[in-house]
Phi, psi and omega in degrees: 000139186291141180283123183299320183294320180294325182291324179295319182293323182289321179289326176300311187283329172302314180298326173293328179290314182288328176293318177297319179300319181292324180294320184290319178302314179298319183291326175275357184076011186282354182281345177269125179226122187300327184287320178292317176305319184275354176073034181238016188292338179247013182281110187298307185273310184300326182256294192289306180294325183291315181297311176297323178294323176298317174297315185289334186282120180305333184258017188288167185290349183288340174063029181260001182065227181263020186296310183299310182296326175295320180294322178292324179294326178293322180288310184283334181297335179289339184273344186281154185275340179294142170288147182056042183296321183297321178293318180296323176297313180303315183292324184285316190244314190289318182274020175244140175271002181252017177286134182233138176244122188233144174253157179050050182282121180281131177242030178104169178298150177299131179220103189274341177293316184260358182054065179222167171088171182123193177233127182270129186300313175223125178240125177254119185216143172225101183059244181275351178278128183227145167236118180255130177241116173266119189257112177240120175262295178231344186297152179279158176292143170272160180299129176056024187297305180296322174305311177303318181289324176288335175278353175279129174050049188310326186293331183204082186206119172258121181256130180241138180247109186264116173227176181301318184245010181080025181296163178273145178291158178297151182300336181286340180269318187267340182063227178268011179291146178247133173294141184091351185228300182269329175209176189226136178274139175230154179231148170295321187301323184252294183301305185297312180302308180305317178296312184294327175296326176289323178294322182301324180299336183268353182256132179302154177292155171064036175242159182295324179296316180296320182296319183293319175296320179295323180293325180289321177299317177295326175298314182298316181294333175290314184292337185250006177057047186258133173276166172291169184300319180294316180287333177293319175300314183297319180292320182297316181296320178298314182289330177304317182288346182224066184292317184295313181292326176294319178296318179297316177293315181305313185292331181264353183296306183297329181296311181299317177300322177298322177294319176303312180292317179299313179303317184296318178300313182305314183287325172300313180301312183302311184291320177301322180295321177297312183287327184276333174084181190291347181281357182242148170243128178244126182234148172281137173221131179080143173305151182301329182276352176288141188291347177254018179306128192207178165241135171264133181235118184224127172299139183299333180287348174274355184307144184071005169255162177272000182277126177194174182255152178225142175242110183202167358256129177290347177281340184084011181229176174088212180313153175055035176054032175087357178283134179298128177219161174247137184210169178255121179265120181218086189297307187237030182223040181292321182294326182283342181248020190289340176280352178291148177292101180293139181250240179274096183284132180254320181197198188283356181238348179240081185266340186227098177225155181227128176289141171283129189243151174282176179297341181266000179089008180269151177286145182268132177230113187277016175248356179261160185301326177303314180286319186295328175295324174295318182289337182285337185244081184294337180272351184276164186288329180293326176297314179299320180294317179291315179305309183300319180294316174305312185288308184303311183290331175291313181299318177300316183293314185298314179296322177298311183283332173297323177289341184267349185247106180283155177307325179299325182286323177299320175304320185287327180290322175298315177294327178291322179292317181294322177293327178289329179280000000 
């Protein structure tokens, strides 16, 4: 059993390392990041895919030719199973003047029968030779996504699944395909940072290109909670001295975070029931770690219809890139509700959604450190403020839409559901 005093010492010294890291960032001005300031730090295509593709493009505005592409091939070549993979990639892509890098490349309409089609986030191609990169920051996997990309140009196509930490795709995306064999996992934290730091060595000091790459590296480190190399070594040495305690803390961290979110959802449910009154029913749906963990809220007069309100995702993952929203769920009654004022459409069942916002107007995401710190201090004022904003904004949305939907329409929706059954 891990020693409690040792765990306290480990956590205390870890905090000192993290605090020092933050102080060094401030001293170097690294707390300022242009991507964060512009509010685009988690936009997969507009920010990440576009930035990476521009550097990879031999004809990119960086005017460095194929330098960056060559370094990238050296990084990903290590992941491929073939011997001399780096040399093979070089022959296919680096030594060619016809290499093209494209974002959001269409490979045809979705065809789930033949497992084909879709849009590839980043495609590197030289005639028949292809490299497909599926780029995931916070978005969920799509059905058969990796399978569909692996079926594209099967004779010569290497598929890479790029995430913040090198996670494996969901089984619904990869099917029976295996990472390291049929496709390859990449991480921003390791592969992309290593590549970009090699790119920096190729760029002269005091140029806008160098600063842009450096800003992007800092963004990745922020998104992945990465320390600098010196502080990583210090933390690793500390954890090495307390291996049992480090393992114990790591195993219990996710459980603790899940408990924070679950307790918060329970309290939101209780207050919603009080504020909405006996005319509404509030139910928990999905386990807290499920990407679609939510609360269903339905007026009792809507019973037997598929029309209801949902507050999700409490997991901090899933729809709306993990940002908490209140919405009107209407699976089989779209035509009957066509006159409602559509808001933020997410998909074919969420046509009317509204993000839950903080007092500063920012979207709430229960998976980021900013929110988790509030959830951890249930006696604090910030927790109460967040709880009240989630409930108040949800009630406002619900009351607004209940008033827009007459009882006569609910009857039509029930009849529509019955006819489908």
